[in-house]
N, C-alpha and C positions, 0 to 999 in steps of 0.2 A: 546939597548944593543948592544956592538959590537960583532962580530963573536969570538974574543978571549975570552971575558967574558962568552960567551955561551959555548964555547969549556972546558974552566975550570969549568963551573958548571956541565957539562956532566960528566968530570972526577971525580969530587967530588960525583955525584950521583953514578957512577960506584963503586967507593971505599965504599961508603955507603951500596950499594946493596951487596956487597961482605962481608961486616962486618955484615950485616942483616943475611946473609946466614950462616955466621960462628957461631952467636948466635942461629940460629936455630938449627944447628948441635950439638952445646954444650948443650943446652936445652934437645934435645932428648937423648942424652948420659946421662945426669944427671937424667932424668926420668927412663931410662932403669937400672941405677944402684941404683936407691932408693934413690936419694940425699934428703936432707933436703927440704921440700916444700917452706919454706921462701926463701932459696936461689933460687929455681927455679922461684918463682914468681919475684924476684928482677931482674932476668935474663930476664924474659919476658917483665918487664916494660922497661928495657933499650932497648930491641928490639923494642918495640912500639915507643920509643922515635926516634929510628933511623928511623922507617918507616914513622914518622911525618916529620922528616927533609927531608927525600926523597921526600915526597909529596910536602913541601913547595918549594923546589929547583925546582921540575919539573913544578910547577906553575908559576915560574920566567922563565924558559926557554920556556914554551908553553904558551903565554898569553891567557886569555879568548877571544873568539870570540863573538861578539855581534851580534845576528842574527835579 
């Protein structure tokens, strides 16, 4: 993988982490205001999907080292 590809993946990971944090803040606000539990669960599921994407991208950036 070229350095430019890695840099692009790192930028994407940074954007996804920011989005993940935004979801966290939104979920906490929804909990505090007593929002509908179904809506909160949907937000949590979206947050989890973002976390999974981050993990997959990080695996591409940092390959496994065979010991």
